[in-house]
C-alpha positions as CSV (number, residue, x, y, z in Angstrom):
1,M,76.2,24.9,-11.0
2,L,77.4,28.4,-10.0
3,S,78.5,29.1,-6.4
4,E,76.5,31.6,-4.4
5,K,79.3,34.2,-4.6
6,D,79.6,33.8,-8.4
7,F,75.9,34.1,-8.9
8,I,75.7,37.3,-6.8
9,Q,78.5,38.7,-8.9
10,R,76.7,37.8,-12.1
11,L,73.5,39.5,-10.8
12,R,75.6,42.6,-10.0
13,S,77.3,42.7,-13.4
14,N,73.8,42.6,-15.0
15,G,72.6,45.5,-12.9
16,L,70.0,43.5,-11.1
17,I,71.3,44.2,-7.6
18,P,73.1,47.3,-6.1
19,E,76.9,47.5,-6.2
20,K,77.3,47.2,-2.4
21,E,79.2,44.2,-1.0
22,V,77.0,41.4,0.4
23,S,77.9,38.1,2.0
24,S,74.9,36.0,1.0
25,F,72.0,35.9,-1.5
26,R,69.5,36.2,1.4
27,E,70.7,39.9,1.8
28,V,69.6,40.8,-1.7
29,V,66.6,38.6,-2.3
30,G,64.2,41.4,-1.4
31,I,65.8,44.0,-3.7
32,L,66.6,41.8,-6.7
33,K,64.9,43.0,-9.9
34,W,62.8,39.8,-10.3
35,E,60.8,41.3,-13.1
36,A,63.9,41.7,-15.4
37,P,63.6,39.6,-18.6
38,E,67.0,38.0,-18.1
39,I,66.3,36.8,-14.6
40,K,65.0,33.4,-15.7
41,K,68.0,32.7,-17.9
42,L,70.4,33.6,-15.2
43,F,68.8,31.3,-12.6
44,E,68.6,28.4,-15.1
45,E,72.2,28.9,-16.2
46,A,73.1,28.6,-12.5
47,G,71.2,25.3,-12.4
48,F,67.9,26.3,-10.9
49,P,64.6,26.0,-12.8
50,F,62.6,29.2,-12.7
51,L,58.8,29.8,-12.6
52,D,57.1,33.2,-12.9
53,K,54.2,32.0,-10.8
54,L,54.0,29.8,-7.8
55,P,52.1,26.5,-8.7
56,Q,49.3,25.3,-6.4
57,P,51.0,23.1,-3.7
58,Q,49.7,19.7,-3.0
59,E,47.8,19.8,0.3
60,S,49.4,16.5,1.5
61,S,52.9,17.9,0.9
62,L,52.0,21.3,2.5
63,Q,50.8,19.6,5.7
64,R,54.2,18.1,6.3
65,L,55.8,21.5,7.1
66,S,54.6,23.9,9.7
67,L,53.7,27.4,8.6
68,S,56.3,28.9,10.9
69,F,59.0,26.8,9.2
70,I,57.7,27.9,5.7
71,R,57.8,31.5,6.8
72,R,61.2,31.3,8.4
73,E,62.9,29.4,5.6
74,R,60.7,30.7,2.7
75,I,60.4,27.2,1.3
76,I,57.1,25.8,0.1
77,P,56.7,22.1,-0.6
78,L,54.9,21.7,-4.0
79,K,54.5,18.0,-4.5
80,E,56.3,14.7,-3.9
81,N,56.5,11.2,-5.4
82,D,58.4,8.1,-4.5
83,L,61.7,9.5,-5.6
84,E,61.8,13.2,-4.6
85,V,60.0,16.2,-3.2
86,E,59.7,19.4,-5.2
87,I,60.0,22.7,-3.4
88,A,59.6,26.4,-4.4
89,T,61.8,29.1,-2.9
90,D,63.1,32.5,-3.7
91,N,66.5,31.6,-2.2
92,P,68.0,28.4,-3.7
93,F,71.2,28.9,-1.7
94,N,69.4,28.3,1.6
95,Y,71.2,24.9,1.8
96,E,70.5,24.5,5.5
97,G,66.7,25.0,5.1
98,I,66.7,22.6,2.1
99,K,68.6,20.0,4.1
100,K,65.9,20.2,6.8
101,V,63.2,19.5,4.1
102,E,65.2,16.5,2.9
103,W,65.4,15.2,6.5
104,I,61.6,15.7,7.1
105,F,60.5,14.1,3.8
106,S,63.4,11.5,3.9
107,K,64.0,11.9,0.2
108,P,66.0,14.2,-2.2
109,V,64.8,17.7,-2.9
110,R,64.3,19.3,-6.4
111,T,64.4,23.0,-6.1
112,V,62.5,25.5,-8.4
113,V,62.9,29.3,-8.0
114,V,59.9,31.6,-7.9
115,P,59.9,35.4,-7.4
116,F,60.1,37.0,-4.0
117,D,56.6,38.4,-4.3
118,E,55.1,35.0,-5.1
119,I,56.4,33.6,-1.8
120,N,55.0,36.7,0.0
121,K,51.6,36.3,-1.5
122,F,51.5,32.7,-0.3
123,L,52.6,33.7,3.2
124,M,49.9,36.4,3.4
125,S,47.1,34.1,2.2
126,E,47.9,30.8,3.8
127,E,47.1,29.9,7.4
128,S,47.7,26.4,8.7
129,V,44.9,25.0,10.8
130,E,47.2,25.2,13.8
131,E,48.0,28.9,13.3
132,Q,44.4,29.7,12.6
133,E,43.4,28.1,15.9
134,E,46.2,30.2,17.5
135,F,44.8,33.3,15.9
136,V,41.3,32.5,17.2
137,D,42.6,31.9,20.7
138,Q,44.0,35.4,20.6
139,Y,41.3,37.3,18.8
140,G,38.0,35.4,19.2
141,E,35.8,33.2,17.1
142,D,33.6,35.6,15.3
143,I,35.2,35.2,11.9
144,L,36.1,31.5,12.2
145,I,34.1,29.0,10.2
146,S,35.2,25.3,10.1
147,R,36.9,23.9,7.1
148,E,33.9,21.9,6.3
149,E,31.7,24.9,5.7
150,A,30.8,26.2,2.2
151,P,34.0,27.2,0.3
152,T,32.9,30.7,-0.4
153,I,32.1,31.4,3.2
154,Q,35.5,30.0,4.2
155,F,37.3,31.9,1.5
156,I,35.8,35.3,2.6
157,N,36.5,34.5,6.3
158,D,40.1,33.7,5.4
159,V,40.5,37.0,3.6
160,L,39.0,38.9,6.6
161,M,41.2,37.0,9.0
162,T,44.3,37.8,7.0
163,A,43.3,41.5,6.7
164,V,42.9,41.8,10.5
165,R,46.2,40.0,11.1
166,V,48.3,42.2,8.8
167,K,46.4,45.4,10.0
168,A,45.0,46.2,6.6
169,S,42.8,49.3,6.3
170,D,40.9,48.2,3.2
171,I,40.2,45.1,1.2
172,H,39.6,45.4,-2.6
173,F,37.6,42.7,-4.6
174,E,38.2,43.6,-8.3
175,P,36.6,41.6,-11.1
176,F,38.3,41.3,-14.5
177,K,37.6,39.3,-17.6
178,D,39.1,36.0,-16.5
179,R,39.7,36.5,-12.7
180,M,39.0,38.5,-9.5
181,R,41.9,40.1,-7.8
182,I,41.9,40.6,-4.0
183,R,44.2,43.4,-2.7
184,L,44.9,44.7,0.8
185,R,45.9,48.2,1.6
186,I,48.7,47.9,4.2
187,D,50.4,51.0,5.5
188,G,48.7,53.0,2.8
189,V,49.9,50.9,-0.2
190,L,47.9,48.2,-2.0
191,K,49.3,44.7,-2.2
192,T,47.8,41.7,-4.0
193,L,46.7,39.0,-1.6
194,K,45.4,36.5,-4.2
195,E,43.5,36.0,-7.4
196,V,40.6,33.6,-8.1
197,S,39.0,32.5,-11.3
198,A,36.1,34.4,-12.8
199,S,33.7,31.5,-12.1
200,K,33.9,32.2,-8.4
201,V,33.1,35.9,-8.7
202,P,29.2,35.7,-8.5
203,S,29.3,33.6,-5.2
204,I,31.9,35.9,-3.6
205,V,29.9,39.0,-4.5
206,S,26.6,37.5,-3.3
207,R,28.2,36.4,0.0
208,L,29.6,39.9,0.7
209,K,26.3,41.5,-0.2
210,I,24.4,39.1,2.1
211,M,26.8,39.8,5.0
212,S,26.4,43.6,4.5
213,K,22.6,43.4,4.1
214,L,22.6,44.7,0.5
215,D,20.2,43.8,-2.3
216,I,21.8,40.9,-4.0
217,A,19.5,41.3,-7.1
218,E,20.6,44.9,-7.7
219,K,23.7,44.8,-9.9
220,R,23.2,48.0,-11.9
221,L,23.6,50.6,-9.2
222,P,26.2,51.2,-6.5
223,Q,25.3,50.2,-2.9
224,D,26.7,50.9,0.5
225,G,26.4,48.7,3.5
226,R,28.2,47.5,6.6
227,I,29.4,44.4,8.4
228,M,30.1,44.1,12.1
229,I,32.5,41.5,13.5
230,K,34.1,41.1,16.9
231,V,37.8,40.3,17.0
232,G,39.6,39.8,20.3
233,G,36.8,41.4,22.2
234,K,37.0,44.5,19.9
235,E,34.3,45.4,17.5
236,I,35.3,46.1,13.9
237,D,33.0,48.1,11.7
238,I,33.4,47.2,8.1
239,R,32.1,49.7,5.6
240,V,31.1,48.1,2.3
241,S,30.9,49.8,-1.0
242,T,29.9,48.2,-4.3
243,L,30.4,49.6,-7.8
244,P,29.1,48.1,-11.1
245,T,32.0,47.7,-13.6
246,Y,32.2,46.2,-17.0
247,F,33.1,42.7,-15.7
248,G,31.0,42.7,-12.6
249,E,30.6,44.4,-9.2
250,R,33.7,45.8,-7.6
251,I,33.6,45.7,-3.8
252,V,35.7,47.6,-1.3
253,L,35.7,46.9,2.4
254,R,37.0,49.5,4.9
255,L,37.9,48.2,8.3
256,L,37.3,50.5,11.2
257,S,37.9,49.5,14.8
258,K,35.2,50.7,17.2
259,E,37.6,50.8,20.1
260,S,39.9,53.7,21.0
261,I,43.2,53.1,19.2
262,L,44.7,56.5,19.8
263,Y,48.1,58.2,19.8
264,S,49.0,60.9,22.3
265,T,50.1,64.2,20.7
266,K,53.7,63.2,21.5
267,E,53.4,60.1,19.3
268,L,52.1,61.9,16.2
269,G,55.5,62.3,14.7
270,L,55.8,66.1,15.1
271,L,59.3,67.5,15.3
272,E,60.0,69.7,18.3
273,E,59.3,73.1,16.7
274,D,56.1,72.0,15.1
275,Y,55.1,70.2,18.3
276,Q,55.3,73.5,20.2
277,K,53.1,75.2,17.5
278,F,50.6,72.4,17.7
279,E,50.4,72.5,21.5
280,K,49.8,76.3,21.4
281,L,47.0,75.9,18.8
282,I,45.0,73.2,20.6
283,H,45.2,75.1,24.0
284,T,43.9,78.3,22.5
285,P,40.6,79.3,24.1
286,H,38.7,80.0,20.9
287,G,39.2,80.0,17.1
288,I,39.2,77.4,14.3
289,V,42.0,74.9,13.8
290,L,41.8,73.1,10.4
291,V,43.5,69.8,9.6
292,T,43.9,69.2,5.9
293,G,45.0,66.4,3.6
294,P,43.6,63.7,1.3
295,T,41.6,60.7,2.5
296,G,43.7,58.4,4.5
297,S,46.3,60.9,5.5
298,G,45.8,60.6,9.3
299,K,43.6,63.7,9.9
300,T,41.2,61.8,12.2
301,T,44.1,60.4,14.3
302,T,45.6,63.9,14.7
303,L,42.2,65.4,15.7
304,Y,41.4,62.6,18.2
305,A,44.9,63.0,19.8
306,A,44.3,66.7,20.2
307,L,40.8,66.2,21.7
308,S,42.2,63.5,24.1
309,E,44.8,65.8,25.4
310,I,42.5,68.7,26.1
311,N,39.7,66.5,27.4
312,S,39.2,67.1,31.2
313,E,36.4,67.4,33.8
314,E,36.3,71.2,33.2
315,V,35.8,71.0,29.4
316,N,32.6,70.0,27.5
317,I,33.7,68.5,24.1
318,I,31.2,67.5,21.4
319,T,31.9,66.1,18.0
320,V,29.8,65.6,14.9
321,E,31.3,63.0,12.5
322,D,30.5,60.8,9.5
323,P,31.3,58.2,10.5
324,V,32.4,58.0,14.2
325,E,35.6,56.1,13.6
326,Y,36.8,55.6,17.2
327,Q,35.0,55.9,20.5
328,L,36.5,58.6,22.8
329,D,35.9,58.3,26.5
330,G,34.4,61.4,28.1
331,I,33.5,63.0,24.8
332,S,30.0,63.2,23.3
333,Q,30.1,62.0,19.7
334,V,27.3,62.6,17.2
335,Q,26.9,60.4,14.0
336,V,25.6,62.2,10.9
337,K,22.5,60.6,9.5
338,S,21.6,62.4,6.3
339,E,18.8,59.9,5.5
340,I,16.8,61.4,8.4
341,G,18.0,65.0,8.0
342,L,20.8,65.0,10.6
343,S,23.5,66.7,8.6
344,F,26.6,68.4,9.8
345,A,24.9,71.8,9.8
346,S,21.7,70.7,11.6
347,A,23.8,68.7,14.2
348,L,26.0,71.8,14.8
349,R,23.0,74.0,15.5
350,S,21.8,71.6,18.2
351,I,25.3,71.2,19.6
352,L,25.6,74.9,20.2
353,R,22.6,74.6,22.5
354,Q,24.5,72.0,24.5
355,D,26.9,74.5,26.2
356,P,30.1,73.2,24.4
357,D,33.6,74.5,25.0
358,V,35.2,72.6,22.2
359,I,33.5,71.4,19.0
360,M,35.0,69.0,16.4
361,I,33.4,68.9,13.0
362,G,34.3,65.8,10.9
363,E,34.5,67.8,7.7
364,I,33.5,71.2,6.4
365,R,31.7,70.2,3.2
366,D,29.6,73.3,2.4
367,L,29.0,77.0,3.0
368,E,26.3,76.4,5.6
369,T,28.6,74.2,7.8
370,A,31.5,76.7,7.3
371,E,29.4,79.6,8.4
372,I,28.2,77.9,11.6
373,A,31.8,76.8,12.4
374,I,33.1,80.4,12.0
375,Q,30.2,81.9,14.1
376,S,31.0,79.3,16.8
377,A,34.6,80.3,16.8
378,L,33.8,84.0,17.0
379,T,31.4,83.4,19.9
380,G,34.1,81.8,22.1
381,H,34.3,78.2,21.1
382,L,37.4,76.2,20.0
383,V,36.5,74.5,16.8
384,F,38.4,71.7,15.1
385,S,37.6,70.5,11.6
386,T,39.0,69.1,8.3
387,L,39.2,70.1,4.7
388,H,40.4,68.2,1.6
389,T,43.1,70.5,0.2
390,N,46.7,70.0,-1.0
391,D,48.4,72.2,1.6
392,S,47.7,74.5,4.5
393,A,47.5,77.8,2.6
394,T,45.0,76.4,0.1
395,S,42.6,75.7,3.0
396,V,42.4,79.4,3.7
397,T,41.5,80.2,0.1
398,R,39.1,77.2,-0.1
399,L,37.0,78.9,2.6
400,L,37.0,82.1,0.6
401,D,36.0,80.2,-2.5
402,M,33.0,78.8,-0.6
403,G,31.8,82.3,-0.1
404,I,33.0,83.2,3.4
405,E,34.0,86.9,3.7
406,P,37.8,87.4,4.1
407,F,37.4,89.3,7.4
408,L,35.5,86.4,8.9
409,V,38.2,83.9,7.8
410,A,41.0,86.2,9.1
411,S,39.4,86.7,12.5
412,S,38.3,83.1,13.1
413,V,41.0,80.7,11.7
414,I,44.0,80.5,14.0
415,G,46.0,77.7,12.3
416,V,46.0,75.1,9.6
417,I,47.8,71.8,9.8
418,A,48.4,70.0,6.5
419,Q,49.7,66.4,6.7
420,R,50.5,63.2,4.8
421,L,51.4,59.7,5.9
422,V,54.7,58.1,4.9
423,R,55.9,54.6,5.5
424,K,58.7,54.1,8.1
425,I,61.9,52.2,7.2
426,C,61.8,48.6,8.5
427,P,64.2,48.4,11.5
428,Y,65.1,44.8,10.7
429,C,66.6,45.4,7.2
430,K,67.6,49.1,7.5
431,V,70.9,49.8,5.8
432,P,72.8,53.1,5.1
433,Y,73.5,54.1,1.5
434,K,75.1,57.1,-0.3
435,P,72.4,59.1,-2.1
436,T,72.8,60.5,-5.6
437,T,73.1,64.2,-6.2
438,E,69.8,64.1,-8.2
439,E,68.0,62.4,-5.3
440,L,69.2,65.0,-2.8
441,K,68.3,67.8,-5.1
442,E,64.8,66.5,-5.7
443,I,64.0,66.4,-2.0
444,G,65.8,69.7,-1.2
445,L,68.9,68.4,0.5
446,E,71.5,69.7,-1.9
447,N,74.0,70.5,0.8
448,F,73.6,67.2,2.7
449,E,76.8,65.1,2.7
450,G,76.1,62.2,4.9
451,E,74.4,58.8,4.4
452,L,70.7,58.2,4.2
453,F,68.9,54.9,5.0
454,K,66.5,52.5,3.3
455,G,65.1,49.0,3.9
456,V,66.3,46.3,1.6
457,G,63.4,44.0,2.3
458,C,63.0,41.0,4.7
459,E,60.5,38.6,6.0
460,H,59.4,41.1,8.7
461,C,58.3,43.7,6.2
462,M,57.1,41.3,3.5
463,G,59.9,42.5,1.3
464,T,58.7,46.1,1.1
465,G,61.5,47.7,3.3
466,Y,58.8,49.4,5.4
467,I,56.9,48.7,8.6
468,G,54.3,51.1,10.0
469,R,53.7,54.8,9.1
470,T,54.3,58.2,10.5
471,A,53.1,61.7,9.5
472,I,54.8,64.7,7.9
473,Y,53.4,68.1,8.7
474,E,53.0,71.7,7.6
475,I,51.7,74.0,10.2
476,L,50.5,77.5,9.1
477,I,50.0,79.9,12.0
478,V,47.6,82.7,11.1
479,D,49.4,85.7,12.6
480,K,48.9,89.4,11.8
481,D,50.8,89.2,8.5
482,V,48.9,86.2,7.2
483,K,45.6,87.8,8.3
484,R,46.6,90.9,6.3
485,A,47.2,88.7,3.2
486,I,43.8,87.1,3.7
487,L,42.0,90.4,4.0
488,E,43.7,91.6,0.8
489,N,42.5,88.4,-0.9
490,K,46.0,87.2,-1.8
491,D,46.1,83.7,-3.4
492,S,47.4,80.6,-1.7
493,D,50.9,80.8,-3.2
494,V,51.4,84.3,-1.7
495,I,50.2,83.1,1.7
496,K,52.5,80.0,1.6
497,T,55.5,82.1,0.6
498,L,54.8,84.5,3.4
499,A,54.4,81.7,5.9
500,V,57.7,80.0,4.8
501,E,59.5,83.3,5.2
502,K,58.2,83.5,8.8
503,G,59.5,80.0,9.6
504,M,56.9,77.5,8.4
505,K,58.2,74.1,7.2
506,T,56.4,72.8,4.2
507,L,55.4,69.1,3.9
508,R,58.4,68.5,1.7
509,M,60.8,70.2,4.2
510,D,59.4,68.3,7.1
511,G,59.7,65.1,5.1
512,A,63.3,65.9,4.2
513,E,64.2,66.2,7.9
514,K,62.7,62.8,8.6
515,V,64.7,61.4,5.7
516,K,67.9,62.7,7.3
517,M,66.9,61.2,10.6
518,G,66.5,57.8,9.0
519,I,62.8,57.6,9.8
520,T,61.6,57.3,6.2
521,T,63.0,57.5,2.6
522,A,63.2,60.2,0.0
523,T,61.1,58.0,-2.3
524,E,58.3,58.0,0.3
525,V,58.3,61.7,0.8
526,L,58.4,62.4,-3.0
527,R,55.5,60.0,-3.4
528,V,53.1,62.0,-1.1
529,T,54.3,65.6,-1.6
530,R,54.9,68.0,-4.4
531,G,57.7,70.6,-4.6
């Protein structure tokens, strides 16, 4: 059997871990290339049987160890007989943890190795009864069903409980030929929670449709519904969307807290120069401030932070949204209801008769809404809204493409904020490294000579190297030169070039600054921006 040091050297010589010096296998378990075809052979040559997938553990063996121990040591008891206990782990050199298992079971241990992600999937999906009760004590009993209840009901409640615990924004139920895959979107990235056999798909789909008050007999058309649950005294509004696919109905659940979970403007992640621009925009007496970016890029958070800052006794703020994602104290919020004719445009007309100082429009979707927003700004109101465009300059030309006259856009829009969300490096496994010339060039840091940072993966970040998210920004101020370009019908590239010449940082440039500061990684910035 190879020693830990020799095994690490063999992994390094095969290019499966970085060249940096490490003192233990635990340091590289999260960055090892587990998918490499030679990985199984290397482990077995070292004396450790290797399995691609984690077998289903025996319930009786599983109950012998607390979930906190399993999480800490990353050791899962699979089965036992009179002679030995079989465990699965991603770190067979955790001799101290293995000795503890031997002591608890009072018999020798047989170790099999499974990939890092297999252990993570188990940790995400499995809650011991003790920890589940702990969770209920903390968060409430609305989503707890006893273990004796119907398996499908319990299964869905377990998924919901896990999603809330790991702060997932979406849950995906995806049917395929022989299975259903359940994935959670955590910090903007999808991660597989578990897979179930195809035989369980009909009961899971039916249960979700019953919970969201949808027609369980209708399987040919998409449907939309909602589920309300209360967790820890806080209401969570779950938006449900079904989509017929070849192998059955695909269902996505979006989790929205009804409580105010807000950042102040100082917590948005704006660097000092952009923060000053942002503050100036939101304290302007009239005009339109647009926030742009794809779905899930943090636009609502930015707008709510701005509204919360300017909210006071002297200011009347009214919003029209679809949906109202968070409840803002002291601000009147209107929910669009298209089924009864309450659209963005019709709601806006009524809002203007309510003596508002500030109006927030959830999204400018059509010409009519855009025209009312512009007229509101030109008659002395401060208007906030969003668009779905790739960058700040494109938002200006989008309004022109909708049919708004250039002189109206130039005289009403005062600023555009483009943004994206990037994951933050996990502080528990953050390490410095020397970036390659190509990496620096790609992100625009050709002249940078220092070290950058990355997360190597640990139990705190589920092996991803990231915990939480922050935003990167691009703030276009519509000054006299930009107004002139709009009036001359210049395209978005010309407007962007002009703004950069006058000091605007692009999304990529702002991201590069946050890479240098050790907040995020070049990989993350490149993932969400284009050059």
